[in-house]
Z-matrix of the N, CA and C atoms (Angstrom, degrees):
N
C 1 1.463
C 2 1.593 1 111.00
N 3 1.379 2 117.07 1 -35.66
C 4 1.432 3 117.40 2 177.91
C 5 1.549 4 111.47 3 -65.68
N 6 1.324 5 116.00 4 -38.23
C 7 1.518 6 119.50 5 -179.74
C 8 1.525 7 108.68 6 -66.00
N 9 1.316 8 118.34 7 -38.05
C 10 1.456 9 118.06 8 178.86
C 11 1.509 10 111.49 9 -68.10
N 12 1.294 11 118.19 10 -38.32
C 13 1.488 12 121.07 11 176.90
C 14 1.575 13 111.65 12 -63.43
N 15 1.311 14 113.24 13 -41.09
C 16 1.466 15 119.30 14 -178.44
C 17 1.525 16 105.94 15 -65.36
N 18 1.317 17 119.95 16 -48.16
C 19 1.464 18 123.65 17 -177.99
C 20 1.518 19 110.33 18 -63.17
N 21 1.339 20 118.83 19 -40.03
C 22 1.457 21 122.21 20 -179.76
C 23 1.617 22 107.81 21 -62.77
N 24 1.313 23 114.28 22 -45.86
C 25 1.459 24 117.25 23 -176.03
C 26 1.526 25 112.66 24 -69.55
N 27 1.374 26 118.34 25 -34.47
C 28 1.447 27 120.19 26 172.77
C 29 1.510 28 115.72 27 -60.36
N 30 1.362 29 115.38 28 -23.80
C 31 1.466 30 117.85 29 178.06
C 32 1.512 31 114.39 30 -84.01
N 33 1.370 32 116.34 31 -6.97
C 34 1.443 33 121.95 32 177.15
C 35 1.506 34 114.45 33 -84.01
N 36 1.288 35 118.47 34 144.35
C 37 1.513 36 118.60 35 -179.49
C 38 1.508 37 113.09 36 -56.14
N 39 1.338 38 118.03 37 -38.02
C 40 1.427 39 119.64 38 -178.05
C 41 1.525 40 116.58 39 -67.37
N 42 1.358 41 113.93 40 -25.11
C 43 1.488 42 120.28 41 -178.92
C 44 1.495 43 112.88 42 -115.88
N 45 1.311 44 115.42 43 13.12
C 46 1.459 45 118.75 44 177.74
C 47 1.522 46 110.47 45 -65.19
N 48 1.363 47 116.68 46 141.03
C 49 1.421 48 126.77 47 -178.59
C 50 1.599 49 112.47 48 62.53
N 51 1.334 50 118.34 49 20.06
C 52 1.471 51 125.50 50 170.91
C 53 1.483 52 107.47 51 -91.25
N 54 1.329 53 117.20 52 129.95
C 55 1.457 54 119.60 53 179.01
C 56 1.480 55 113.35 54 -68.54
N 57 1.331 56 113.27 55 154.75
C 58 1.528 57 122.20 56 -176.44
C 59 1.555 58 107.54 57 -59.02
N 60 1.350 59 115.77 58 -43.82
C 61 1.490 60 117.46 59 -176.82
C 62 1.557 61 111.04 60 -61.44
N 63 1.373 62 116.43 61 -40.34
C 64 1.454 63 120.14 62 178.17
C 65 1.540 64 112.69 63 -63.51
N 66 1.305 65 113.24 64 -40.78
C 67 1.513 66 117.87 65 179.31
C 68 1.490 67 111.76 66 -67.61
N 69 1.315 68 115.88 67 -39.24
C 70 1.458 69 121.92 68 178.43
C 71 1.551 70 108.18 69 -61.73
N 72 1.362 71 117.41 70 -45.74
C 73 1.434 72 120.83 71 -177.21
C 74 1.559 73 108.00 72 -66.31
N 75 1.403 74 119.33 73 -35.54
C 76 1.416 75 122.23 74 -176.89
C 77 1.572 76 107.02 75 -71.16
N 78 1.343 77 117.05 76 -33.15
C 79 1.464 78 120.91 77 -175.64
C 80 1.587 79 112.65 78 -79.85
N 81 1.343 80 114.73 79 -20.74
C 82 1.503 81 118.27 80 -172.86
C 83 1.608 82 112.33 81 -52.50
N 84 1.311 83 118.45 82 -47.62
C 85 1.491 84 117.12 83 -178.06
C 86 1.539 85 112.15 84 -94.39
N 87 1.315 86 116.52 85 1.21
C 88 1.546 87 120.76 86 -172.38
C 89 1.522 88 108.45 87 -82.95
N 90 1.297 89 117.57 88 118.75
C 91 1.492 90 120.43 89 175.57
C 92 1.520 91 112.15 90 -69.68
N 93 1.308 92 114.73 91 152.84
C 94 1.470 93 124.02 92 168.56
C 95 1.581 94 103.51 93 -91.98
N 96 1.292 95 115.53 94 121.46
C 97 1.467 96 119.33 95 -176.62
C 98 1.557 97 106.73 96 -108.61
N 99 1.294 98 115.48 97 133.71
C 100 1.468 99 123.02 98 177.63
C 101 1.557 100 109.79 99 -109.02
N 102 1.281 101 111.58 100 126.41
C 103 1.530 102 116.47 101 -178.43
C 104 1.553 103 104.08 102 -127.46
N 105 1.316 104 111.82 103 125.90
C 106 1.469 105 121.44 104 -178.49
C 107 1.557 106 113.23 105 -71.17
N 108 1.300 107 115.97 106 147.15
C 109 1.494 108 117.49 107 179.84
C 110 1.510 109 112.69 108 -54.12
N 111 1.292 110 117.12 109 134.61
C 112 1.447 111 124.75 110 -175.90
C 113 1.574 112 115.08 111 89.52
N 114 1.281 113 116.23 112 -17.23
C 115 1.445 114 120.41 113 175.27
C 116 1.495 115 112.61 114 -86.32
N 117 1.368 116 117.44 115 162.79
C 118 1.415 117 121.14 116 -177.31
C 119 1.541 118 114.21 117 -101.31
N 120 1.339 119 115.10 118 140.40
C 121 1.480 120 117.45 119 166.69
C 122 1.554 121 105.69 120 -70.65
N 123 1.324 122 117.10 121 -44.72
C 124 1.443 123 121.03 122 173.83
C 125 1.533 124 104.77 123 -161.31
N 126 1.406 125 112.10 124 167.19
C 127 1.437 126 121.81 125 -178.64
C 128 1.561 127 107.58 126 -117.91
N 129 1.333 128 114.80 127 150.28
C 130 1.442 129 119.63 128 174.50
C 131 1.533 130 111.97 129 -54.87
N 132 1.343 131 115.96 130 130.10
C 133 1.442 132 122.59 131 -176.16
C 134 1.538 133 114.15 132 94.89
N 135 1.315 134 118.50 133 -12.62
C 136 1.495 135 120.53 134 178.60
C 137 1.514 136 108.80 135 -67.38
N 138 1.319 137 115.82 136 152.16
C 139 1.510 138 115.79 137 172.30
C 140 1.541 139 111.50 138 -58.80
N 141 1.246 140 114.37 139 142.63
C 142 1.529 141 120.09 140 -176.10
C 143 1.514 142 108.33 141 -101.09
N 144 1.281 143 118.29 142 122.90
C 145 1.438 144 120.64 143 -179.08
C 146 1.543 145 115.09 144 -136.46
N 147 1.365 146 118.66 145 -1.88
C 148 1.396 147 119.73 146 -175.03
C 149 1.552 148 109.68 147 -164.40
N 150 1.338 149 113.34 148 165.49
C 151 1.432 150 120.60 149 169.75
C 152 1.480 151 108.54 150 -117.25
N 153 1.324 152 116.96 151 163.71
C 154 1.489 153 121.10 152 -179.15
C 155 1.537 154 110.59 153 -129.14
N 156 1.358 155 111.77 154 143.59
C 157 1.452 156 122.37 155 174.89
C 158 1.543 157 105.54 156 -109.46
N 159 1.278 158 117.68 157 111.82
C 160 1.428 159 122.65 158 -175.92
C 161 1.551 160 111.03 159 -73.83
N 162 1.307 161 115.72 160 116.52
C 163 1.449 162 120.47 161 -178.65
C 164 1.513 163 112.37 162 -96.53
N 165 1.344 164 118.04 163 -40.28
C 166 1.473 165 123.67 164 176.37
C 167 1.536 166 110.88 165 -139.14
N 168 1.235 167 114.85 166 148.52
C 169 1.478 168 120.06 167 176.67
C 170 1.470 169 113.04 168 93.38
N 171 1.317 170 115.53 169 179.99
C 172 1.486 171 122.44 170 177.53
C 173 1.571 172 108.35 171 -129.07
N 174 1.317 173 112.57 172 150.09
C 175 1.447 174 117.17 173 177.21
C 176 1.554 175 110.67 174 -131.38
N 177 1.359 176 112.19 175 158.86
C 178 1.463 177 119.65 176 176.70
C 179 1.542 178 106.23 177 -114.45
N 180 1.328 179 115.12 178 131.99
C 181 1.455 180 124.06 179 170.69
C 182 1.558 181 109.82 180 -99.11
N 183 1.336 182 114.98 181 125.58
C 184 1.409 183 118.68 182 -177.02
C 185 1.535 184 110.38 183 -135.62
N 186 1.365 185 116.05 184 163.64
C 187 1.397 186 122.82 185 178.80
C 188 1.537 187 107.82 186 -134.55
N 189 1.302 188 118.67 187 140.19
C 190 1.385 189 122.82 188 179.08
C 191 1.509 190 110.07 189 -83.09
N 192 1.425 191 115.43 190 138.93
C 193 1.466 192 119.98 191 175.40
C 194 1.515 193 106.96 192 -156.06
N 195 1.345 194 113.12 193 125.98
C 196 1.443 195 121.02 194 -179.59
C 197 1.542 196 114.63 195 43.56
N 198 1.369 197 113.62 196 48.72
C 199 1.447 198 118.69 197 176.91
C 200 1.484 199 117.21 198 78.56
N 201 1.308 200 119.97 199 6.89
C 202 1.446 201 126.07 200 -179.09
C 203 1.452 202 111.32 201 -121.99
N 204 1.303 203 118.34 202 147.60
C 205 1.494 204 125.23 203 170.51
C 206 1.483 205 107.90 204 -90.86
N 207 1.298 206 119.62 205 122.52
C 208 1.469 207 122.38 206 178.87
C 209 1.521 208 110.93 207 -115.26
N 210 1.357 209 112.42 208 136.74
C 211 1.426 210 119.67 209 -176.45
C 212 1.536 211 110.16 210 -71.02
N 213 1.309 212 118.15 211 130.32
C 214 1.451 213 124.29 212 173.47
C 215 1.545 214 109.26 213 -98.26
N 216 1.362 215 114.76 214 -50.25
C 217 1.432 216 118.84 215 -177.71
C 218 1.528 217 106.83 216 -169.14
N 219 1.291 218 113.73 217 172.72
C 220 1.484 219 125.22 218 178.39
C 221 1.547 220 106.95 219 -123.62
N 222 1.246 221 119.20 220 144.94
C 223 1.490 222 126.39 221 178.52
C 224 1.525 223 108.45 222 -123.12
N 225 1.342 224 115.75 223 149.04
C 226 1.442 225 126.20 224 -176.99
C 227 1.572 226 107.37 225 -124.18
N 228 1.332 227 118.54 226 174.89
C 229 1.427 228 121.19 227 176.36
C 230 1.579 229 109.02 228 -55.11
N 231 1.286 230 116.03 229 138.61
C 232 1.449 231 121.83 230 -176.16
C 233 1.460 232 115.85 231 89.45
N 234 1.292 233 117.77 232 -1.89
C 235 1.460 234 121.53 233 174.49
C 236 1.534 235 110.59 234 -96.79
N 237 1.291 236 118.54 235 158.91
C 238 1.497 237 119.59 236 173.33
C 239 1.552 238 109.53 237 -124.39
N 240 1.289 239 113.79 238 159.96
C 241 1.492 240 119.07 239 179.06
C 242 1.554 241 106.51 240 -151.56
N 243 1.323 242 114.00 241 152.83
C 244 1.451 243 120.56 242 176.39
C 245 1.515 244 111.61 243 90.72
N 246 1.377 245 116.54 244 11.70
C 247 1.455 246 117.89 245 -174.70
C 248 1.538 247 113.40 246 -65.15
N 249 1.354 248 117.02 247 -25.36
C 250 1.464 249 117.79 248 176.79
C 251 1.473 250 111.27 249 -56.67
N 252 1.308 251 121.78 250 -28.73
C 253 1.437 252 123.70 251 178.59
C 254 1.566 253 113.45 252 -61.25
N 255 1.286 254 116.18 253 -25.52
C 256 1.445 255 122.25 254 -179.41
C 257 1.593 256 108.42 255 -75.07
N 258 1.289 257 118.86 256 -19.48
C 259 1.412 258 121.21 257 -174.61
C 260 1.527 259 114.71 258 -114.36
N 261 1.337 260 118.35 259 -42.66
C 262 1.473 261 117.95 260 -167.93
C 263 1.538 262 114.85 261 -108.48
N 264 1.284 263 120.33 262 -17.53
C 265 1.452 264 126.06 263 178.36
C 266 1.541 265 112.27 264 57.12
N 267 1.361 266 118.26 265 23.04
C 268 1.482 267 119.86 266 176.10
C 269 1.521 268 105.64 267 -89.28
N 270 1.366 269 114.50 268 168.22
C 271 1.472 270 116.73 269 -179.81
C 272 1.484 271 107.61 270 -65.51
N 273 1.386 272 114.42 271 162.95
C 274 1.472 273 122.91 272 -179.10
C 275 1.532 274 111.03 273 -56.78
N 276 1.323 275 117.94 274 134.56
C 277 1.440 276 121.03 275 179.44
C 278 1.470 277 115.19 276 -87.41
N 279 1.357 278 115.92 277 -10.57
C 280 1.484 279 122.70 278 -176.61
C 281 1.542 280 109.11 279 -153.73
N 282 1.286 281 113.46 280 167.60
C 283 1.525 282 120.19 281 176.38
C 284 1.545 283 107.83 282 -101.08
N 285 1.382 284 114.91 283 142.15
C 286 1.464 285 117.14 284 172.27
C 287 1.495 286 108.26 285 -124.52
N 288 1.332 287 113.92 286 118.30
C 289 1.520 288 121.00 287 -177.66
C 290 1.519 289 107.85 288 -113.44
N 291 1.343 290 110.89 289 143.42
C 292 1.524 291 117.64 290 -179.97
C 293 1.542 292 104.58 291 -80.13
N 294 1.334 293 116.35 292 129.65
C 295 1.538 294 122.67 293 175.75
C 296 1.475 295 107.96 294 -77.88
N 297 1.344 296 117.35 295 -25.58
C 298 1.427 297 122.85 296 -176.40
C 299 1.596 298 104.37 297 -153.06
N 300 1.299 299 119.85 298 175.49
C 301 1.496 300 120.88 299 175.72
C 302 1.494 301 107.44 300 -56.46
N 303 1.324 302 115.34 301 132.07
C 304 1.438 303 123.87 302 -176.01
C 305 1.528 304 110.23 303 -129.70
N 306 1.300 305 114.76 304 148.79
C 307 1.438 306 124.54 305 167.76
C 308 1.513 307 109.46 306 -118.60
N 309 1.286 308 118.98 307 136.29
C 310 1.487 309 121.28 308 -178.57
C 311 1.528 310 107.52 309 -147.90
N 312 1.315 311 115.42 310 144.19
C 313 1.358 312 126.47 311 174.21
C 314 1.523 313 108.45 312 -81.43
N 315 1.291 314 118.98 313 127.43
C 316 1.525 315 123.71 314 179.21
C 317 1.460 316 113.27 315 -100.65
N 318 1.318 317 117.52 316 117.59
C 319 1.490 318 118.37 317 -179.28
C 320 1.556 319 106.03 318 -118.61
N 321 1.359 320 111.92 319 138.54
C 322 1.427 321 120.59 320 -173.93
C 323 1.559 322 108.32 321 -115.15
N 324 1.325 323 115.20 322 166.31
C 325 1.416 324 119.36 323 171.03
C 326 1.568 325 113.06 324 -54.55
N 327 1.283 326 115.92 325 -38.02
C 328 1.387 327 123.50 326 178.85
C 329 1.636 328 110.81 327 -61.27
N 330 1.304 329 114.97 328 -38.65
C 331 1.459 330 117.18 329 176.42
C 332 1.550 331 111.09 330 -62.71
N 333 1.362 332 114.04 331 -44.21
C 334 1.432 333 116.43 332 176.88
C 335 1.493 334 112.94 333 -66.49
N 336 1.329 335 119.68 334 -36.91
C 337 1.448 336 118.24 335 178.07
C 338 1.567 337 113.56 336 -63.61
N 339 1.289 338 114.48 337 -35.23
C 340 1.473 339 118.67 338 173.94
C 341 1.565 340 109.29 339 -58.22
N 342 1.279 341 113.90 340 -44.47
C 343 1.511 342 118.33 341 178.56
C 344 1.563 343 110.76 342 -64.60
N 345 1.306 344 115.37 343 -40.23
C 346 1.450 345 119.06 344 176.56
C 347 1.539 346 111.17 345 -55.88
N 348 1.295 347 114.98 346 -44.35
C 349 1.512 348 120.29 347 -177.93
C 350 1.523 349 109.25 348 -64.42
N 351 1.291 350 116.72 349 -33.80
C 352 1.476 351 120.06 350 -178.03
C 353 1.509 352 114.16 351 -88.55
N 354 1.292 353 115.78 352 -41.11
C 355 1.491 354 121.18 353 -174.06
C 356 1.465 355 113.63 354 -150.33
N 357 1.397 356 112.17 355 85.38
C 358 1.521 357 121.18 356 -172.36
C 359 1.557 358 108.21 357 -57.91
N 360 1.263 359 117.17 358 -36.60
C 361 1.479 360 119.84 359 -176.18
C 362 1.557 361 111.72 360 -65.63
N 363 1.300 362 115.81 361 -44.97
C 364 1.511 363 117.66 362 176.95
C 365 1.537 364 111.22 363 -65.66
N 366 1.316 365 111.52 364 -39.33
C 367 1.530 366 116.45 365 176.50
C 368 1.507 367 109.83 366 -60.40
N 369 1.329 368 119.42 367 -45.07
C 370 1.451 369 123.21 368 -176.32
C 371 1.534 370 107.34 369 -64.23
N 372 1.266 371 116.64 370 -39.37
C 373 1.551 372 120.62 371 -178.73
C 374 1.571 373 107.72 372 -66.15
N 375 1.235 374 119.32 373 -43.96
C 376 1.477 375 119.42 374 178.73
C 377 1.499 376 110.11 375 -61.46
N 378 1.346 377 118.08 376 -44.19
C 379 1.484 378 123.63 377 178.91
C 380 1.524 379 110.04 378 -57.90
N 381 1.299 380 114.91 379 -48.02
C 382 1.512 381 121.72 380 175.99
C 383 1.544 382 110.96 381 -59.93
N 384 1.286 383 118.06 382 -45.19
C 385 1.439 384 120.35 383 176.70
C 386 1.535 385 113.69 384 -61.65
N 387 1.340 386 117.40 385 -40.95
C 388 1.429 387 121.21 386 174.87
C 389 1.502 388 110.84 387 -60.28
N 390 1.323 389 115.73 388 -43.61
C 391 1.416 390 120.43 389 179.76
C 392 1.572 391 112.68 390 -62.05
N 393 1.415 392 113.30 391 -40.96
C 394 1.454 393 118.48 392 176.26
C 395 1.510 394 112.14 393 -60.28
N 396 1.359 395 114.47 394 -49.36
C 397 1.435 396 120.19 395 -179.84
C 398 1.550 397 114.00 396 -56.89
N 399 1.334 398 114.34 397 -44.68
C 400 1.418 399 123.18 398 177.89
C 401 1.515 400 109.60 399 -61.69
N 402 1.362 401 115.59 400 -44.77
C 403 1.465 402 120.08 401 177.96
C 404 1.552 403 113.92 402 -60.00
N 405 1.394 404 113.28 403 -39.91
C 406 1.478 405 115.93 404 179.82
C 407 1.530 406 108.40 405 -62.98
N 408 1.293 407 117.39 406 -41.40
C 409 1.463 408 120.86 407 -177.30
C 410 1.540 409 109.92 408 -68.69
N 411 1.372 410 115.87 409 -40.11
C 412 1.486 411 118.75 410 175.61
C 413 1.526 412 111.92 411 -63.33
N 414 1.294 413 119.69 412 -39.52
C 415 1.435 414 122.05 413 178.95
C 416 1.552 415 112.08 414 -59.43
N 417 1.350 416 113.45 415 -42.34
C 418 1.473 417 120.28 416 178.59
C 419 1.528 418 108.24 417 -63.63
N 420 1.325 419 116.39 418 -43.88
C 421 1.487 420 121.13 419 -177.64
C 422 1.530 421 109.01 420 -67.28
N 423 1.336 422 118.25 421 -39.97
C 424 1.392 423 122.41 422 177.80
C 425 1.546 424 113.32 423 -62.62
N 426 1.319 425 115.21 424 -39.87
C 427 1.469 426 119.38 425 175.82
C 428 1.473 427 112.77 426 -62.85
N 429 1.281 428 118.69 427 -43.75
C 430 1.485 429 121.90 428 176.93
C 431 1.504 430 110.99 429 -63.19
N 432 1.383 431 116.87 430 -43.94
C 433 1.482 432 119.09 431 178.37
C 434 1.506 433 110.37 432 -63.07
N 435 1.335 434 120.13 433 -41.48
C 436 1.441 435 121.76 434 179.01
C 437 1.535 436 111.06 435 -61.34
N 438 1.278 437 115.98 436 -45.87
C 439 1.512 438 123.55 437 -178.85
C 440 1.535 439 106.97 438 -59.44
N 441 1.303 440 114.82 439 -48.05
C 442 1.484 441 118.09 440 -177.62
C 443 1.515 442 110.93 441 -64.58
N 444 1.317 443 119.12 442 -38.80
C 445 1.476 444 121.76 443 -179.32
C 446 1.475 445 112.21 444 -70.73
N 447 1.380 446 117.10 445 -21.72
C 448 1.453 447 121.61 446 179.05
C 449 1.525 448 112.12 447 -87.33
N 450 1.384 449 112.73 448 1.00
C 451 1.447 450 117.15 449 176.07
C 452 1.473 451 117.53 450 95.57
N 453 1.352 452 114.69 451 2.64
C 454 1.431 453 117.64 452 176.92
C 455 1.600 454 111.64 453 -71.41
N 456 1.278 455 115.89 454 134.50
C 457 1.458 456 120.27 455 179.51
C 458 1.501 457 105.56 456 -81.23
N 459 1.361 458 114.99 457 117.30
C 460 1.507 459 121.25 458 178.20
C 461 1.466 460 107.31 459 -99.84
N 462 1.371 461 111.74 460 153.68
C 463 1.467 462 118.57 461 174.92
C 464 1.525 463 110.37 462 -63.70
N 465 1.320 464 117.10 463 130.29
C 466 1.448 465 123.20 464 -178.00
C 467 1.545 466 108.22 465 -69.01
N 468 1.278 467 118.15 466 144.56
C 469 1.500 468 118.32 467 175.40
C 470 1.497 469 111.11 468 -63.97
N 471 1.306 470 113.01 469 146.65
C 472 1.462 471 122.41 470 178.87
C 473 1.557 472 108.13 471 -66.76
N 474 1.346 473 119.16 472 131.94
C 475 1.396 474 119.97 473 170.46
C 476 1.520 475 110.71 474 -81.58
N 477 1.307 476 115.00 475 141.98
C 478 1.437 477 121.01 476 -179.55
C 479 1.523 478 111.28 477 -117.36
N 480 1.253 479 116.87 478 154.59
C 481 1.476 480 118.21 479 179.09
C 482 1.514 481 111.78 480 -62.87
N 483 1.259 482 117.82 481 135.81
C 484 1.453 483 120.95 482 -179.86
C 485 1.483 484 109.51 483 -81.73
N 486 1.318 485 113.34 484 126.44
C 487 1.483 486 117.69 485 -179.49
C 488 1.608 487 105.19 486 -93.79
N 489 1.273 488 114.34 487 150.95
C 490 1.478 489 120.26 488 -179.57
C 491 1.530 490 112.92 489 -76.20
């Protein structure tokens, strides 16, 4: 099971080029979190303390606007979410709800700090990878914002049923 987790993570942009030994060290204290379908990993505005690597199941990322929950994106096994919590410590910017029963590896800033103490080069590479992933997402958002400001009619986000 550990080998499969390491291999899955090495395929992810955030952990690309990270050695198996460093990932194993990072995973050692990291719990596997189970969230039942319909429940939330976290909600928009919650304190942010960790990121998640989705191992099984699918999740929906949504944002509240004028009393509605709007779909931002969906994630599947091998995707990660909540990585901004490892860098900025601001409250959650969106909600993540499990579409079905999910298992995810939870990584905290403390996990990364342990890696920093052991292998600063691998730690730095992860930080750079997180920055690159956030930059890719920001570029996509900037493009949408620019198009909207230029008067292009964009497809409205899908409304999703609000869970209690």
